[in-house]
C-alpha positions in Angstrom: -4.2 109.5 -94.5 -7.0 112.2 -94.9 -10.3 111.7 -96.7 -13.4 113.8 -97.3 -16.7 111.9 -97.3 -20.4 112.7 -97.4 -21.8 112.5 -93.9 -24.0 109.4 -93.9 -22.1 107.7 -96.7 -22.5 103.9 -96.6 -20.8 100.8 -98.1 -17.4 102.5 -98.4 -14.4 100.5 -99.6 -11.1 102.3 -99.0 -7.6 101.5 -100.4 -5.0 102.0 -97.6 -1.2 101.6 -97.6 0.4 100.1 -94.5 4.2 100.7 -94.1 6.7 98.2 -92.8 8.3 99.8 -89.8 11.5 97.6 -90.2 12.1 98.8 -93.7 14.7 101.4 -94.3 13.2 102.4 -97.7 9.6 103.0 -96.6 8.4 99.7 -98.1 5.0 98.2 -97.5 4.1 95.5 -95.0 2.7 92.3 -96.5 0.9 89.3 -95.1 -1.5 90.9 -92.7 -5.0 89.5 -92.3 -8.0 90.4 -90.1 -6.7 87.7 -87.6 -3.0 88.9 -87.5 -1.7 88.9 -83.9 -2.2 92.1 -81.9 -3.8 93.9 -84.9 -6.5 96.3 -83.7 -8.7 99.0 -85.2 -10.7 101.8 -83.5 -12.7 104.8 -84.6 -13.7 108.0 -82.9 -16.2 110.6 -84.0 -15.7 114.2 -82.9 -19.0 114.0 -81.0 -18.1 110.8 -79.1 -16.6 110.6 -75.6 -14.7 107.3 -76.1 -13.2 105.3 -79.0 -15.2 102.4 -80.5 -13.4 99.1 -81.3 -13.8 97.7 -84.9 -13.8 93.9 -85.0 -12.0 93.2 -88.3 -13.4 90.4 -90.5 -12.2 89.0 -93.8 -13.7 90.1 -97.1 -13.6 89.7 -100.8 -11.5 92.3 -102.6 -13.9 94.7 -104.4 -17.0 93.7 -102.4 -18.1 95.7 -99.4 -18.2 93.9 -96.0 -18.7 95.9 -92.9 -15.4 96.1 -91.0 -13.8 94.0 -93.8 -9.9 93.9 -94.1 -8.1 92.2 -97.0 -4.7 92.3 -98.6 -5.0 93.3 -102.4 -1.8 91.8 -104.0 1.3 91.0 -101.9 3.5 90.5 -104.9 2.5 93.4 -107.2 1.2 95.8 -104.6 3.0 95.1 -101.4 1.5 97.0 -98.4 -1.9 97.8 -100.1 -5.1 96.6 -98.4 -8.8 97.2 -98.7 -10.7 98.3 -95.6 -14.5 98.8 -95.2 -15.3 101.1 -92.3 -18.6 100.4 -90.5 -21.4 102.7 -91.6 -21.9 103.9 -88.1 -18.4 105.6 -88.2 -19.6 107.8 -91.1 -23.2 108.5 -90.0 -24.5 112.0 -90.1 -24.3 114.1 -87.0 -20.5 114.5 -86.8 -18.0 116.7 -88.7 -15.0 114.3 -88.5 -14.1 110.7 -87.7 -10.6 109.4 -86.8 -9.8 105.7 -87.6 -6.6 104.0 -86.3 -5.2 100.6 -87.2 -2.1 99.3 -85.3 -0.4 96.6 -83.3 0.8 93.9 -85.8 4.5 93.0 -85.9 6.6 95.4 -88.0 3.4 97.4 -88.7 3.7 101.2 -88.8 0.5 102.7 -87.3 -2.1 103.6 -89.9 -4.1 106.8 -89.0 -7.1 107.8 -91.2 -8.8 111.1 -90.7 -12.2 111.5 -92.4 -13.8 114.9 -92.8 -17.6 114.4 -92.9 -19.0 117.1 -95.2 -22.5 118.0 -96.4 -21.6 117.7 -100.1 -21.0 114.6 -102.1 -17.8 115.0 -104.1 -18.6 111.7 -105.9 -21.8 113.4 -107.4 -20.7 114.8 -110.7 -24.0 116.7 -111.4 -24.8 118.7 -108.3 -22.4 117.3 -105.6 -25.3 116.0 -103.6 -26.8 119.6 -103.1 -30.5 119.1 -103.5 -31.2 122.8 -103.9 -29.7 122.5 -107.4 -31.5 120.7 -110.3 -30.3 117.2 -110.9 -30.0 117.7 -114.7 -27.7 119.4 -117.1 -28.4 123.1 -117.8 -30.8 123.5 -120.7 -32.1 120.0 -120.3 -35.4 119.0 -119.0 -35.3 119.6 -115.2 -32.0 121.5 -115.6 -31.2 125.2 -115.4 -32.9 127.3 -118.1 -29.7 128.6 -119.6 -27.3 127.5 -122.3 -24.1 129.0 -123.6 -23.3 128.8 -127.3 -19.8 128.4 -128.8 -19.3 132.2 -128.7 -19.9 132.3 -125.0 -23.4 133.9 -125.3 -26.1 133.0 -122.8 -29.6 132.4 -124.2 -32.7 132.0 -122.2 -34.5 129.1 -123.8 -37.6 128.7 -121.5 -39.4 130.6 -118.8 -41.6 128.5 -116.6 -41.4 125.7 -119.1 -42.4 127.9 -122.1 -40.0 128.5 -124.9 -39.2 132.2 -125.5 -38.7 134.2 -128.7 -36.9 137.4 -129.3 -40.3 139.2 -129.3 -41.0 137.7 -126.0 -37.9 138.8 -124.2 -36.8 141.6 -126.5 -33.9 141.6 -128.8 -30.7 140.5 -127.1 -28.4 143.3 -126.4 -24.8 142.3 -126.7 -22.4 144.7 -125.2 -18.8 144.9 -126.1 -16.1 145.7 -123.5 -16.5 149.3 -122.2 -19.5 149.9 -124.4 -21.8 152.7 -123.1 -25.5 152.3 -122.5 -27.7 155.4 -123.3 -31.1 155.0 -121.6 -33.7 157.5 -122.9 -36.9 156.0 -121.3 -37.9 154.5 -118.0 -41.2 152.9 -117.2 -42.6 154.3 -120.5 -41.6 157.9 -119.8 -38.8 160.0 -121.2 -35.8 160.4 -118.9 -35.0 164.2 -118.6 -31.6 165.5 -119.7 -29.2 165.8 -116.7 -27.9 169.2 -115.6 -24.4 167.7 -115.3 -23.2 165.4 -118.0 -23.0 161.8 -116.7 -25.1 162.5 -113.6 -28.8 161.6 -114.0 -31.5 163.7 -112.5 -33.3 162.1 -109.5 -36.8 163.5 -108.7 -37.5 162.6 -105.0 -41.3 162.5 -105.2 -42.5 159.9 -102.8 -41.8 158.9 -99.2 -43.2 155.6 -98.0 -45.7 155.6 -100.8 -47.0 159.1 -100.1 -46.3 161.9 -102.5 -44.4 164.9 -101.2 -46.3 168.3 -101.0 -45.2 171.0 -103.4 -42.5 173.0 -101.8 -42.9 176.7 -101.3 -39.6 177.3 -103.1 -38.8 175.3 -106.2 -36.0 172.9 -105.6 -36.1 173.2 -101.8 -38.1 170.7 -99.8 -40.4 171.8 -97.0 -39.4 169.9 -93.8 -42.1 169.7 -91.2 -40.9 168.2 -88.0 -43.8 166.7 -86.2 -42.0 164.5 -83.7 -38.7 164.8 -81.9 -37.1 162.0 -79.9 -40.5 160.2 -79.7 -42.4 163.3 -78.5 -44.4 165.9 -80.4 -42.2 168.8 -81.3 -43.2 172.1 -79.8 -44.6 174.7 -82.1 -42.2 177.4 -83.2 -43.3 181.0 -83.3 -41.5 183.9 -84.9 -38.1 183.8 -86.6 -35.8 181.1 -85.5 -32.9 183.5 -85.5 -34.7 185.8 -83.1 -34.8 182.9 -80.6 -31.0 182.7 -80.9 -30.5 186.4 -80.4 -27.9 188.6 -82.0 -24.3 187.2 -81.8 -21.8 189.0 -79.6 -19.2 188.7 -82.2 -19.2 188.4 -86.0 -21.5 185.4 -85.9 -22.9 182.7 -83.7 -20.2 180.4 -84.9 -17.6 183.0 -83.8 -19.2 183.2 -80.4 -19.2 179.4 -80.1 -15.5 179.3 -81.1 -14.6 182.0 -78.5 -16.5 180.1 -75.8 -14.6 176.9 -76.7 -11.3 178.8 -76.2 -12.4 180.2 -72.9 -13.7 176.8 -71.8 -10.4 175.1 -72.6 -8.6 177.7 -70.5 -10.9 177.2 -67.6 -10.6 173.4 -67.9 -6.8 173.8 -67.8 -7.1 175.5 -64.4 -9.8 173.2 -63.0 -8.0 170.0 -63.9 -5.8 170.6 -60.9 -8.7 170.9 -58.5 -9.8 167.9 -56.5 -13.1 166.3 -57.5 -14.4 166.1 -53.9 -16.4 168.9 -52.3 -14.3 171.6 -50.5 -13.9 170.7 -46.9 -14.8 167.1 -47.5 -12.4 164.2 -47.5 -10.2 164.6 -50.7 -11.3 168.2 -51.2 -9.5 171.5 -50.7 -9.0 172.9 -47.2 -11.4 175.7 -46.2 -12.0 177.8 -43.1 -13.9 175.8 -40.5 -14.0 172.1 -39.9 -12.6 169.9 -42.6 -13.2 166.1 -42.9 -10.3 163.8 -42.1 -8.0 163.8 -45.1 -4.9 161.8 -45.8 -2.2 163.7 -47.8 -0.2 161.0 -49.7 2.1 163.4 -51.6 5.0 165.5 -50.5 4.8 169.2 -49.8 7.5 170.9 -51.9 6.3 174.4 -51.2 7.9 176.6 -48.5 5.4 177.8 -45.8 6.5 181.3 -44.8 3.6 182.0 -42.5 2.8 180.7 -39.0 0.6 177.8 -37.9 -1.1 179.4 -34.9 -3.5 176.5 -34.3 -2.6 173.2 -32.7 -1.8 170.0 -34.4 -3.7 167.2 -32.6 -1.2 164.4 -33.4 1.0 163.0 -36.2 0.5 159.3 -36.3 3.0 158.7 -39.1 6.8 159.3 -39.2 8.2 162.8 -40.0 11.1 162.3 -42.4 13.1 165.4 -41.4 12.8 169.0 -40.3 15.4 171.1 -42.0 14.6 174.4 -40.2 14.6 175.2 -36.4 11.9 174.0 -34.1 11.0 176.7 -31.5 10.1 174.3 -28.7 8.9 170.8 -28.2 6.7 170.3 -25.1 5.8 166.7 -25.9 8.0 163.6 -26.4 10.3 163.1 -29.4 10.1 159.4 -30.3 12.4 159.5 -33.3 15.9 161.0 -34.0 16.8 164.7 -33.9 19.6 165.3 -36.4 19.5 169.1 -36.1 20.3 171.2 -33.0 18.0 171.6 -30.0 17.9 175.1 -28.4 17.3 174.0 -24.9 15.9 171.3 -22.7 13.8 172.4 -19.7 14.9 171.3 -16.2 13.9 167.7 -15.6 13.5 167.2 -19.3 16.1 164.4 -19.4 15.9 161.8 -16.5 17.4 158.4 -15.9 14.3 156.9 -17.4 15.0 158.8 -20.7 17.9 156.4 -21.4 17.4 152.7 -21.8 20.1 150.3 -20.8 22.9 150.5 -23.4 21.3 153.5 -25.0 24.6 155.5 -24.9 27.8 153.6 -25.7 30.9 154.2 -27.6 29.1 154.0 -31.0 26.5 156.5 -29.9 29.0 159.4 -29.4 31.2 160.2 -32.4 34.8 161.0 -32.0 35.4 164.5 -30.6 31.6 164.9 -30.2 32.1 166.3 -26.7 35.0 168.8 -26.2 35.8 171.7 -24.0 33.6 173.9 -26.2 30.6 171.7 -25.6 31.1 171.8 -21.7 30.6 174.8 -19.5 33.3 175.9 -17.1 31.3 174.7 -14.2 30.9 171.3 -15.7 34.7 170.9 -15.8 35.0 171.9 -12.1 32.3 169.3 -11.1 34.1 166.5 -13.0 37.4 167.3 -11.4 36.0 167.2 -7.9 37.2 164.1 -6.1 39.9 163.3 -8.6 43.6 163.1 -7.6 45.4 166.4 -8.1 48.8 166.9 -9.6 50.2 167.8 -6.2 49.0 164.6 -4.6 50.4 162.5 -7.4 53.8 164.3 -7.1 53.9 163.6 -3.3 53.8 159.8 -4.1 57.0 160.1 -6.1 58.9 161.7 -3.1 58.8 158.7 -0.6 62.1 158.2 1.3 63.9 154.9 1.7 62.9 154.7 5.3 59.2 155.1 4.3 59.5 152.4 1.7 61.3 150.0 4.2 58.7 150.6 6.8 55.9 149.9 4.3 57.7 146.7 3.2 58.2 145.5 6.8 54.5 146.0 7.4 53.6 144.0 4.4 55.9 141.1 5.3 54.5 141.1 8.8 51.0 140.9 7.4 52.1 137.9 5.3 53.5 136.1 8.4 57.2 136.4 7.5 58.9 136.7 10.9 62.5 137.5 11.8 63.5 133.8 12.0 62.4 133.2 8.5 64.3 136.2 7.4 67.5 134.8 9.0 67.1 131.7 7.0 67.2 133.8 3.9 70.6 135.3 4.8 72.5 132.4 3.4 73.9 132.8 -0.1 71.5 131.2 -2.5 74.5 130.3 -4.8 75.8 128.0 -2.1 72.8 125.7 -2.3 72.3 122.8 -4.7 71.4 123.8 -8.3 68.4 122.3 -10.1 70.8 120.1 -12.1 71.8 118.2 -9.0 68.3 117.3 -8.1 66.3 115.5 -10.9 62.7 114.7 -10.3 63.1 115.0 -6.6 66.2 112.6 -6.4 69.6 113.7 -5.2 72.0 112.5 -7.9 75.3 113.7 -6.6 75.7 114.1 -2.8 79.1 115.7 -3.2 77.6 118.5 -5.3 75.5 119.7 -2.3 77.1 122.1 0.1 76.3 121.6 3.7 74.8 118.1 3.0 72.6 117.0 5.9 73.8 114.4 8.4 71.9 111.2 9.1 70.4 112.7 12.1 69.0 115.4 10.0 66.9 112.9 7.9 63.4 112.3 9.1 61.9 108.8 9.3 59.9 109.4 6.1 63.0 110.5 4.2 64.9 107.4 5.4 62.1 105.1 4.3 62.1 106.7 0.8 65.9 106.2 0.4 65.6 102.5 1.5 62.8 101.8 -0.9 64.7 103.4 -3.8 67.8 101.4 -3.1 65.9 98.2 -2.9 64.1 98.8 -6.2 67.4 99.5 -7.9 69.0 96.1 -6.9 68.8 93.7 -9.9 67.9 90.1 -9.6 69.7 87.2 -11.3 66.8 86.7 -13.7 67.0 90.4 -14.7 70.7 90.1 -15.8 70.7 89.3 -19.6 73.0 86.4 -20.5 73.5 85.3 -16.9 71.9 82.4 -15.1 72.1 81.3 -11.6 74.1 78.3 -12.7 76.9 80.6 -13.9 77.2 82.2 -10.5 77.0 79.0 -8.4 80.8 78.8 -7.8 83.2 81.3 -6.6 84.8 83.6 -9.1 88.2 82.8 -7.6 88.0 79.2 -8.9 88.0 80.3 -12.5 91.0 80.8 -14.7 93.1 83.6 -13.6 94.6 86.1 -15.9 98.1 84.8 -15.2 97.2 81.2 -16.2 95.9 82.3 -19.7 98.3 82.4 -22.7 96.9 84.4 -25.6 97.7 83.1 -29.1 100.3 85.0 -31.1 99.4 86.9 -34.3 101.2 84.5 -36.6 99.1 81.6 -35.4 95.9 83.6 -35.8 96.8 84.5 -39.4 97.6 80.9 -40.2 94.2 79.8 -38.9 92.4 82.6 -40.8 94.1 81.4 -44.1 93.0 77.8 -43.6 89.5 79.0 -42.8 89.3 80.9 -46.0 90.4 77.8 -48.0 87.9 75.7 -46.3 85.1 78.2 -47.0 86.0 78.3 -50.7 85.7 74.5 -50.9 82.3 74.5 -49.2 81.0 77.1 -51.8 82.3 75.0 -54.7 80.6 71.9 -53.3 77.4 73.9 -52.9 77.5 74.9 -56.6 77.7 71.3 -57.7 75.0 69.9 -55.4 72.4 72.7 -55.8 70.7 71.1 -58.9 70.8 67.6 -57.5 67.4 66.0 -56.5 66.5 66.1 -52.8 66.8 62.3 -52.6 69.7 61.2 -54.8 69.5 57.7 -53.4 66.0 57.3 -55.1 65.9 57.4 -59.0 62.1 58.1 -58.9 62.6 61.9 -59.1 64.6 61.5 -62.4 62.1 59.0 -63.7 59.2 61.3 -63.0 61.0 64.2 -64.8 61.6 61.9 -67.8 58.0 60.8 -68.0 56.8 64.4 -68.0 59.0 65.1 -71.0 57.7 62.0 -72.9 54.1 63.0 -72.1 54.7 66.4 -73.7 56.3 64.8 -76.8 53.5 62.2 -77.2 53.7 58.7 -78.6 55.6 58.5 -82.0 53.6 57.6 -85.1 56.4 55.5 -86.4 59.1 53.4 -84.9 60.6 56.4 -83.0 60.6 60.2 -82.8 63.6 60.3 -85.0 61.8 58.2 -87.6 58.8 60.6 -87.4 61.0 63.6 -87.9 62.7 62.0 -90.9 59.4 61.2 -92.5 57.9 64.7 -92.1 60.9 66.7 -93.1 61.4 65.3 -96.5 62.3 67.5 -99.5 59.0 66.6 -101.2 57.0 68.1 -98.4 59.0 71.3 -98.5 58.6 71.5 -102.3 54.8 71.4 -101.9 54.9 74.8 -100.0 53.3 77.6 -102.2 55.6 80.1 -103.8 55.3 83.9 -103.4 53.7 84.1 -106.9 51.2 81.4 -106.1 50.3 83.1 -102.8 49.9 86.5 -104.6 47.5 84.9 -107.1 45.4 83.3 -104.4 45.3 86.5 -102.4 44.3 88.5 -105.5 41.4 86.2 -106.2 40.3 86.5 -102.6 40.5 90.3 -102.8 38.3 90.2 -105.9 35.8 88.0 -104.2 35.7 90.3 -101.2 35.3 93.4 -103.4 32.6 91.7 -105.4 30.7 90.8 -102.2 31.0 94.4 -101.0 29.8 95.6 -104.4 26.8 93.3 -104.2 25.7 95.0 -101.0 22.7 97.4 -101.3 23.9 100.6 -99.6 21.1 103.1 -99.2 21.7 106.5 -100.7 21.5 109.7 -98.7 18.0 110.3 -100.1 16.9 106.8 -99.1 18.2 107.3 -95.6 16.5 110.7 -95.4 13.2 109.1 -96.7 13.5 106.3 -94.2 14.1 108.8 -91.3 11.1 110.9 -92.3 8.9 107.8 -92.6 10.0 106.4 -89.2 7.3 106.4 -86.5 7.7 109.3 -84.1 4.8 109.2 -81.7 1.7 107.1 -82.0 0.7 107.2 -85.6 2.8 110.3 -86.5 6.0 110.0 -88.5 9.0 112.3 -88.3 7.8 114.0 -91.5 4.3 114.5 -90.0 5.9 116.0 -86.9 8.1 118.4 -88.9 5.2 119.5 -91.1 2.9 120.1 -88.1 5.6 121.9 -86.1 6.4 124.2 -89.0 2.7 125.2 -89.3 2.4 125.8 -85.6 5.7 127.7 -85.2 5.8 130.0 -88.2 3.0 129.1 -90.7 0.2 131.4 -91.6 -2.7 131.4 -89.2 -6.3 132.7 -89.2 -9.3 132.7 -86.9 -7.1 133.7 -83.8 -9.8 136.0 -82.6 -12.5 133.4 -82.7 -13.1 129.9 -81.4 -11.7 128.0 -84.4 -8.0 128.5 -85.2 -6.2 127.4 -88.4 -2.5 127.0 -89.0 -1.6 126.7 -92.7 1.0 124.7 -94.6 4.0 126.2 -96.3 2.2 126.5 -99.7 -0.8 128.0 -98.0 -3.1 125.4 -99.6 -4.5 123.6 -96.6 -5.1 123.8 -92.9 -2.4 121.7 -91.2 -3.8 122.3 -87.7 -7.4 123.1 -86.8 -8.0 123.8 -83.1 -11.2 124.7 -81.2 -10.3 127.2 -78.4 -12.0 129.2 -75.8 -11.6 132.9 -74.9 -8.4 132.0 -72.9 -6.8 130.1 -75.8 -7.3 126.7 -74.2 -7.7 123.9 -76.8 -10.6 121.6 -76.5 -10.2 119.8 -79.8 -7.4 119.6 -82.4 -7.5 118.1 -85.9 -4.3 117.8 -87.9 -3.5 117.1 -91.5 0.1 116.1 -92.1 -0.4 114.7 -95.6 
């Protein structure tokens, strides 16, 4: 809600509408009082640093009570209340005041923005502007003008005295585009103009002093006494004589020629440095020049010689495309061109750091026969094996090889005895398959097996230990016990004393066993469902009691009597027919459809209105947000170069957003109008 009120207005009674936030149609909230729970009110003037609380009180509708709050008519005007702001909120000295009511249950916040203006829009005579008369025009104390029915303005009085036509002259009424022909001015006749429509102007006075008569009619004499605050020097002779005769057709022609020459000179001098020659930043001249840094590239070719010395180059030299005669100093960077020569001692061991030259430092085929002198090849070959010496190695005789082999065996400690032991045929010895993990598995597979005398004490002990470990005990034999071995085997039934049954007897026994087995299966089928204790009838009794419990006690004499009573033909006849059920269902459908029809379903417009009226943030609704966003994003704006910026509404009829900004665009105060 936005209002305009006279700054300093008092005893204001405002009509405000408070929406019900739970309503989907934007309806008003009823039943609020000044004492409603959580209902609060605050105001803030644009000159204040904090908001001020308003302690709401009750009031009589239509009668001002400071901070009063009262519902008008809950039945006929639901949601409408009267509110009386305290006079301090509207006092002079501020340009705006914001008032906010909120907090009650289902209450949409109620923002009120008041623009405090210097005019009173409730004053129908002069809007509170005291510089205007407080009476109707033409009336006593009013403006001395009146307009008749024809739209003519008559001056009735001057300084309170009524005027006549003689007093003010006859009224001259001009029709549209009617010309006025003035023949006199200040009692004198106006001279006829030289050019029709252009009046003659006689410039006769300057600051109240009459001009002197000019020497030539129509041309004023100009006497320059002062020039730029100082007395002008007296001029003698002809002014043109001071200028002298022009070199060309005229002084103007000379000036034009000078301008052309000056432009040509400027074109040349624009490329000269602004510093003095020889100084830093100036051109180089003979003699000593100041230290100068050249930051651009030299693209010109120097064909002459630099006979002087260069003290030093502290920066890097990108490349030298031409040849360098000689370098007596050190080269810290890379040389990609060729070097004519290096003086003796120019390259020493210290010239190459560790790892300075490796396979990656020398390209493939970088050093060939053409890069090495003949003497260099001779020096490299000195001390290397020659082809003749290598060929001599390939011509050793068998005797020479045997002699070298014997010498090597002797050095290794292989004597003639050991050699004799190797004379035996290796194939006659035991193969690896006969010896597994160091154990002799088949003695007969060994040729020349050793005799007992050949075994050492250690070997015998190992054989004894292995044999002992391999002897099983009675407990280790599965299925055997010591009791089974306590008699001699010879006392048991001998093979000759045992008579094996014949096949016919075995077949007869097998047939009888099959018959017996079938009988056992038949008995099992019969006895599977018998109780576990057939001698005790309690199991059967318990099962019977469980069945009776499920059936329940009969209502009549017995269950049969109950069934007979319930299943009579009369009870079946009372069941509804299909037609009766269709009638009942149709009536139910009608009732459901009627109930659905009685529902109040909001229209799309009502839903949209409710959405727009929903609270968005603080006191703003969705509609307020959309209106303000549109103005800020693509609405017309003004005052962007100043300290007060306005963003307009879509119709360009009001300021939606008014912001106070500084030179950097930072907002210090923002006033919005989303109504």
